[in-house]
C-alpha positions as CSV (number, residue, x, y, z in Angstrom):
1,M,0.1,-0.2,-0.1
2,S,1.5,3.4,-1.1
3,K,1.7,6.3,1.9
4,T,-1.0,8.1,0.1
5,R,-3.3,5.5,0.3
6,S,-2.4,4.5,3.7
7,F,-3.5,8.4,4.5
8,F,-6.8,7.8,2.7
9,R,-7.8,4.4,4.2
10,G,-9.4,3.7,1.3
11,S,-12.5,6.3,1.8
12,F,-10.5,9.8,1.8
13,G,-10.6,9.6,-1.7
14,S,-13.9,9.0,-2.0
15,A,-17.0,12.0,-2.3
16,L,-20.5,12.2,-0.7
17,I,-22.4,14.4,-3.7
18,G,-25.5,12.5,-3.2
19,G,-23.5,9.9,-5.5
20,A,-22.5,12.4,-8.0
21,V,-18.6,12.6,-9.4
22,V,-16.8,15.7,-8.9
23,A,-13.5,16.6,-11.1
24,A,-11.4,17.6,-8.1
25,F,-9.1,15.9,-5.6
26,F,-11.3,13.2,-4.8
27,A,-11.0,9.8,-7.2
28,V,-13.8,8.3,-6.6
29,A,-17.4,9.4,-5.7
30,V,-19.7,7.6,-3.4
31,S,-23.2,7.7,-3.0
32,A,-26.2,9.9,-1.0
33,G,-27.2,6.0,-0.8
34,W,-30.9,4.3,-1.2
35,I,-34.3,4.8,0.5
36,E,-35.1,1.9,2.4
37,S,-38.1,0.3,1.5
38,K,-41.1,-0.7,4.1
39,G,-43.2,-2.6,1.9
40,S,-43.8,-6.1,1.9
41,T,-41.9,-7.6,-1.0
42,T,-44.2,-8.3,-3.9
43,T,-41.8,-11.5,-4.6
44,S,-42.8,-15.2,-4.6
45,I,-39.5,-16.5,-3.1
46,P,-38.7,-20.4,-3.5
47,E,-37.2,-23.0,-1.2
48,P,-33.3,-22.9,-1.5
49,L,-31.3,-25.6,-2.0
50,A,-30.1,-28.2,1.5
51,T,-26.4,-28.5,1.4
52,P,-25.6,-31.7,1.7
53,V,-23.6,-32.3,5.2
54,A,-22.2,-36.0,4.7
55,S,-21.7,-38.1,1.9
56,K,-23.6,-40.9,1.1
57,E,-22.7,-43.7,-0.8
58,G,-24.3,-43.6,-4.8
59,E,-25.6,-39.7,-3.6
60,D,-23.6,-36.9,-5.6
61,T,-22.1,-34.6,-3.0
62,N,-20.9,-31.7,-5.4
63,V,-22.6,-29.1,-4.0
64,V,-21.5,-26.9,-7.5
65,N,-23.0,-29.2,-9.5
66,Q,-26.3,-29.8,-7.6
67,I,-26.8,-25.5,-7.6
68,Y,-26.3,-25.7,-11.2
69,R,-28.7,-27.8,-11.5
70,H,-31.1,-26.1,-9.3
71,D,-30.7,-22.9,-10.3
72,G,-29.5,-22.8,-14.0
73,Q,-33.0,-23.1,-15.3
74,G,-33.6,-20.1,-13.1
75,V,-30.8,-18.1,-15.2
76,A,-31.6,-15.8,-18.3
77,F,-29.9,-15.1,-21.3
78,I,-30.4,-11.5,-22.3
79,E,-30.0,-10.0,-26.0
80,A,-30.8,-6.6,-25.7
81,T,-31.0,-4.8,-28.9
82,E,-29.5,-0.5,-29.5
83,A,-30.8,1.5,-32.9
84,P,-28.1,3.0,-34.6
85,E,-28.0,6.9,-33.4
86,E,-27.9,8.5,-36.5
87,T,-24.0,11.0,-37.2
88,E,-24.0,14.5,-38.9
89,S,-23.4,13.1,-42.4
90,P,-26.3,12.2,-44.3
91,L,-24.0,9.7,-46.1
92,S,-21.5,7.0,-44.6
93,P,-18.6,6.8,-47.5
94,F,-20.0,3.7,-48.9
95,G,-23.8,5.9,-49.9
96,E,-25.2,3.8,-46.8
97,E,-27.3,6.3,-44.0
98,G,-24.5,7.4,-41.8
99,S,-25.2,5.9,-38.2
100,S,-23.0,4.7,-35.4
101,G,-23.4,2.5,-32.6
102,G,-26.4,0.1,-32.5
103,G,-25.7,-4.1,-32.7
104,I,-26.8,-6.4,-29.6
105,A,-25.2,-6.6,-26.4
106,T,-26.1,-9.8,-24.5
107,G,-26.1,-10.1,-20.9
108,S,-28.0,-12.1,-18.4
109,G,-30.4,-12.2,-15.4
110,F,-32.5,-14.8,-13.2
111,V,-36.3,-14.8,-12.6
112,I,-37.1,-13.8,-9.0
113,D,-40.7,-15.0,-9.2
114,S,-43.8,-17.3,-10.4
115,E,-45.1,-14.1,-12.4
116,G,-42.4,-13.9,-14.6
117,H,-39.8,-11.3,-13.0
118,I,-36.2,-11.3,-13.9
119,L,-33.3,-9.3,-12.7
120,T,-30.6,-7.3,-14.4
121,N,-28.0,-5.1,-14.9
122,N,-29.4,-1.8,-15.5
123,H,-26.8,-1.3,-17.9
124,V,-27.5,-4.8,-19.7
125,V,-30.9,-3.2,-20.8
126,E,-30.0,0.3,-20.7
127,G,-31.4,2.2,-24.6
128,A,-32.2,-1.3,-25.4
129,T,-35.6,-0.7,-28.5
130,R,-35.8,-4.7,-27.9
131,I,-35.2,-7.3,-25.2
132,T,-35.5,-11.1,-26.0
133,V,-35.0,-13.3,-22.9
134,K,-34.1,-17.4,-23.1
135,L,-34.5,-18.9,-20.0
136,G,-32.5,-21.9,-18.7
137,S,-31.7,-24.3,-21.2
138,S,-34.6,-23.6,-23.2
139,N,-34.2,-22.9,-26.7
140,A,-37.8,-20.4,-26.6
141,T,-37.4,-16.8,-27.3
142,H,-39.2,-14.3,-25.0
143,T,-39.9,-10.9,-26.0
144,A,-39.6,-8.9,-22.4
145,E,-41.0,-5.9,-20.7
146,V,-39.0,-3.6,-18.7
147,V,-40.6,-3.0,-15.6
148,G,-38.6,0.0,-14.7
149,T,-35.1,0.4,-14.1
150,D,-32.4,2.2,-11.1
151,P,-29.8,3.5,-12.9
152,S,-28.1,4.8,-9.8
153,S,-27.7,1.2,-8.9
154,D,-27.3,0.0,-11.7
155,I,-30.7,-2.1,-11.1
156,A,-33.3,-3.1,-14.0
157,L,-36.6,-5.4,-13.3
158,L,-37.6,-7.1,-16.2
159,K,-41.2,-9.2,-17.1
160,V,-41.5,-12.1,-19.3
161,E,-44.6,-13.6,-20.4
162,A,-43.8,-17.2,-20.5
163,P,-45.4,-20.9,-19.6
164,A,-45.6,-21.6,-16.1
165,D,-42.9,-24.8,-16.3
166,Q,-40.2,-22.8,-18.2
167,L,-40.3,-20.4,-15.4
168,H,-38.0,-21.2,-12.3
169,P,-37.7,-18.7,-9.4
170,L,-34.5,-18.6,-7.9
171,A,-34.4,-18.2,-3.9
172,L,-33.0,-14.9,-2.7
173,G,-30.7,-14.7,0.2
174,D,-29.8,-12.5,2.9
175,S,-26.4,-10.4,2.1
176,S,-26.1,-9.0,5.0
177,K,-24.7,-12.1,6.3
178,V,-22.2,-13.0,3.8
179,R,-19.0,-13.4,5.4
180,V,-16.0,-13.7,3.7
181,G,-14.7,-17.0,3.1
182,D,-18.1,-18.5,1.5
183,P,-18.1,-20.4,-1.3
184,V,-19.8,-18.6,-3.7
185,V,-21.5,-19.9,-7.2
186,A,-21.6,-17.4,-10.3
187,I,-24.2,-18.6,-13.4
188,G,-24.1,-16.4,-16.3
189,N,-23.6,-15.9,-20.2
190,P,-19.8,-14.9,-20.8
191,F,-19.1,-13.7,-24.1
192,G,-22.8,-15.5,-25.6
193,L,-21.5,-18.8,-23.9
194,D,-25.1,-19.4,-22.3
195,R,-25.4,-21.3,-18.6
196,T,-22.0,-21.2,-17.7
197,V,-20.7,-21.6,-14.3
198,T,-17.8,-20.8,-12.5
199,S,-17.4,-20.8,-8.5
200,G,-15.2,-19.2,-5.6
201,I,-15.0,-17.3,-2.4
202,V,-16.2,-14.3,-1.2
203,S,-13.2,-12.2,-1.3
204,A,-14.0,-9.1,0.4
205,L,-17.6,-7.4,1.3
206,Q,-18.3,-3.8,1.9
207,R,-16.4,-2.5,-1.6
208,Q,-17.5,0.3,-3.6
209,I,-18.1,0.2,-7.2
210,Q,-19.9,3.0,-9.6
211,A,-23.0,2.6,-11.6
212,P,-22.3,3.6,-15.3
213,S,-24.5,6.5,-14.5
214,G,-22.1,7.9,-12.6
215,F,-23.1,7.4,-9.2
216,S,-21.6,4.6,-6.4
217,I,-22.4,1.4,-4.9
218,N,-22.4,0.5,-1.6
219,H,-21.6,-2.3,0.7
220,V,-20.7,-4.2,-2.6
221,I,-19.5,-7.9,-2.3
222,Q,-16.2,-9.0,-4.1
223,T,-15.7,-12.6,-5.3
224,D,-12.8,-14.5,-7.4
225,A,-15.3,-16.6,-8.8
226,A,-14.4,-15.4,-12.5
227,I,-16.9,-12.9,-14.4
228,N,-16.4,-12.0,-17.6
229,P,-18.6,-9.4,-19.8
230,G,-21.9,-11.3,-20.6
231,N,-21.9,-12.6,-16.5
232,S,-23.5,-8.7,-15.9
233,G,-27.1,-9.4,-14.5
234,G,-26.4,-12.8,-13.1
235,P,-27.1,-14.6,-9.8
236,L,-24.1,-14.5,-7.3
237,I,-25.1,-18.2,-5.4
238,D,-23.9,-18.8,-2.3
239,S,-23.7,-23.0,-0.7
240,A,-27.6,-23.1,0.3
241,G,-28.3,-22.1,-3.9
242,E,-29.8,-18.9,-2.4
243,V,-29.1,-15.5,-4.3
244,I,-26.6,-13.0,-2.2
245,G,-25.4,-10.6,-5.1
246,I,-26.3,-9.5,-8.5
247,N,-22.5,-9.3,-10.8
248,S,-22.3,-6.6,-12.0
249,Q,-18.8,-5.4,-13.1
250,I,-14.9,-7.0,-13.1
251,E,-11.6,-5.6,-12.1
252,T,-9.3,-5.7,-15.0
253,G,-5.9,-4.7,-14.2
254,G,-5.7,-2.5,-16.9
255,G,-5.2,-4.7,-19.3
256,G,-7.9,-6.5,-21.8
257,N,-11.0,-7.2,-20.5
258,G,-11.3,-10.0,-19.0
259,N,-11.0,-11.6,-15.5
260,V,-8.1,-11.3,-13.5
261,G,-9.3,-13.4,-10.4
262,I,-11.8,-9.9,-9.2
263,G,-15.5,-9.3,-9.5
264,F,-18.2,-7.5,-7.9
265,A,-21.7,-8.2,-7.3
266,I,-24.9,-5.6,-5.9
267,P,-25.7,-7.3,-2.7
268,I,-29.3,-8.5,-3.0
269,N,-30.9,-7.1,0.3
270,T,-30.0,-3.4,-2.5
271,A,-31.4,-5.3,-5.4
272,R,-34.9,-6.5,-3.2
273,E,-35.2,-3.6,-1.9
274,V,-35.2,-1.8,-5.3
275,A,-37.5,-4.4,-7.2
276,N,-39.9,-3.3,-4.5
277,E,-39.6,0.2,-4.9
278,I,-39.6,-0.3,-8.8
279,E,-43.3,-2.5,-8.3
280,K,-44.4,-0.2,-5.5
281,N,-43.9,3.1,-7.0
282,G,-42.6,3.2,-10.7
283,N,-39.5,4.3,-10.0
284,V,-36.7,4.5,-7.4
285,E,-36.2,7.7,-5.6
286,H,-32.6,8.3,-3.4
287,A,-32.1,10.8,-0.8
288,F,-29.9,13.6,-2.3
289,L,-27.0,15.7,0.3
290,G,-25.0,17.3,-1.5
291,I,-21.5,17.4,-0.9
292,N,-17.7,16.4,-1.9
293,G,-15.5,15.2,0.8
294,G,-13.8,12.3,2.4
295,T,-13.3,10.4,6.3
296,I,-10.5,12.3,7.9
297,T,-7.8,9.6,9.6
298,P,-5.4,10.5,12.7
299,A,-3.1,10.8,9.7
300,L,-4.2,13.4,7.8
301,A,-5.2,15.3,10.9
302,K,-1.8,16.0,11.6
303,A,-0.5,16.2,8.3
304,V,-2.9,18.9,7.8
305,N,-2.6,20.1,11.1
306,L,-7.0,19.4,11.2
307,P,-8.5,20.2,15.0
308,V,-9.8,16.7,14.7
309,N,-8.6,13.2,14.5
310,K,-12.1,11.9,13.2
311,G,-15.0,13.0,11.4
312,V,-16.0,14.0,7.4
313,L,-13.9,17.0,5.6
314,V,-16.3,18.5,3.3
315,A,-14.3,19.5,-0.1
316,E,-16.9,21.0,-1.9
317,V,-20.7,21.6,-2.2
318,V,-22.8,21.4,-5.2
319,K,-23.8,24.3,-6.5
320,G,-27.4,24.8,-5.7
321,G,-27.9,21.2,-3.9
322,P,-29.3,20.8,-0.1
323,A,-26.1,21.4,1.4
324,D,-25.6,24.6,-0.6
325,K,-29.1,25.6,0.3
326,A,-28.3,25.3,3.8
327,G,-24.9,27.1,3.9
328,L,-22.4,24.6,4.4
329,Q,-19.2,25.4,2.8
330,G,-16.4,23.6,1.2
331,G,-12.5,24.0,0.6
332,S,-11.0,26.7,-0.7
333,T,-7.2,25.8,-0.3
334,E,-5.4,23.5,-2.4
335,A,-2.5,21.7,-1.2
336,T,-0.6,18.4,-2.3
337,I,0.0,16.0,0.6
338,E,2.5,12.9,-0.9
339,G,1.2,12.9,-4.4
340,A,-2.6,13.9,-3.2
341,R,-4.7,16.5,-4.2
342,L,-6.7,18.1,-1.1
343,Q,-9.4,20.8,-1.0
344,L,-8.8,22.2,2.6
345,G,-10.2,24.8,4.8
346,G,-13.9,23.4,4.6
347,D,-16.6,22.3,6.9
348,I,-15.6,19.3,9.0
349,I,-18.7,16.6,9.3
350,T,-18.4,15.4,12.7
351,E,-22.0,14.9,13.7
352,V,-25.5,13.4,11.7
353,N,-28.2,13.7,13.9
354,G,-26.8,13.4,17.0
355,E,-24.7,10.8,16.2
356,P,-21.3,11.3,15.6
357,V,-19.1,10.7,12.6
358,S,-16.0,8.7,12.2
359,S,-15.8,8.2,8.7
360,M,-17.8,9.0,5.8
361,E,-19.4,5.6,5.5
362,D,-21.3,6.7,8.9
363,V,-22.8,10.0,6.6
364,I,-23.5,8.0,3.4
365,N,-24.9,5.2,5.8
366,A,-26.9,8.6,7.4
367,V,-28.7,9.6,3.8
368,E,-29.4,6.3,2.7
369,A,-31.7,5.5,5.9
370,G,-33.0,9.5,5.0
371,K,-35.6,10.4,2.4
372,P,-36.0,12.9,0.2
373,G,-37.7,16.1,2.1
374,E,-36.6,14.8,5.2
375,Q,-34.9,16.7,7.7
376,M,-30.7,16.3,8.6
377,E,-29.0,18.2,11.2
378,L,-25.3,18.0,11.0
379,T,-23.2,19.2,13.4
380,V,-20.0,21.1,12.1
381,L,-16.6,22.4,12.8
382,R,-16.0,25.6,11.3
383,H,-12.8,28.1,11.9
384,G,-12.8,26.5,15.2
385,E,-16.6,27.4,16.1
386,T,-19.0,24.3,16.5
387,K,-22.3,25.1,14.3
388,K,-25.3,23.0,13.9
389,I,-26.7,23.1,10.0
390,D,-29.6,21.8,9.4
391,V,-30.6,20.3,5.5
392,T,-33.6,19.2,3.9
393,L,-32.6,15.9,1.9
394,G,-33.3,16.6,-2.1
395,N,-33.6,14.2,-4.7
396,R,-30.6,12.6,-6.7
397,P,-30.2,14.2,-9.7
398,A,-30.4,11.8,-12.9
399,S,-27.0,11.2,-13.6
400,A,-24.0,12.5,-12.0
401,K,-22.5,13.4,-15.3
């Protein structure tokens, strides 16, 4: 780990602007969080696969094989057709109408109830003019309807009209109970190779990834199960046969676009809440604070002579956003510490709603628990004085870009 990284502990380079990315000294943006759905789930949850505990003669105890046979039929192969866009030139050099893009994107998904609802990634179907789905090992093609999407969490809910015998809903687990080292299985369609199974373990928890819309997704599950282009939207499954995440992104190490043993899955608890909200309201609203800042560590506090050893340093305030309207102040002085650019002089958040703040994650979680229109009380240090600032949370914009 470099010295710069040790200063930041991986989170000082994060931002909280309702998820928006600001081109400042922080390298990553983190979202202001989801609205927690309080309603009951609308999806029917099938029984999970019972994991064998002892070998019996003549019985197949290969857990991966059992999961594949039990859950494979519930995995969807998705093809999304995108229309080409018109270019500025009416004709191409070959006398054809000028166009760009278009084509067919492939991805994965999985059935979550007997009504034909399918969960996948928003980036798999975004911009598609037509979506078709094949279920399990069936060659039958079904046209899928988009029930709703949430670009901020990269979740899409689809629905297909298919015979009941082709709908095999997968059991949804509890991603909050996942532990590092747990065995997992991924089923999907990498590079268009349908119903491919790979296996591995949960290699880390509480990661953050960025959705294509520019917002960040929290509490992400990291796995070393091989995930490649085309796996997006497919299930990450635990040893009981329950879905614990939606495979969404990979780390490529800077070369190529294939698997290097680090994949990321959106936790199923997040996906379940988003799907419920889409079913209930047709869309998903996210609370928005509107700041860019990062965690204060003792090392950072010492290096730049901050008055406290923990809290959140506000670097920038989104113009016209909730925090800006409430009077929160960002930094005004640029500094470089061991190669890292910092924006100093802004407010330091020490409490949210009366609760002490130790890290950026504390602020994120507080915003995630809120709803647009609700008030949040921030306790801040400004030039040595303690102030209470009431912020009315807003609606997160559609895109951070």
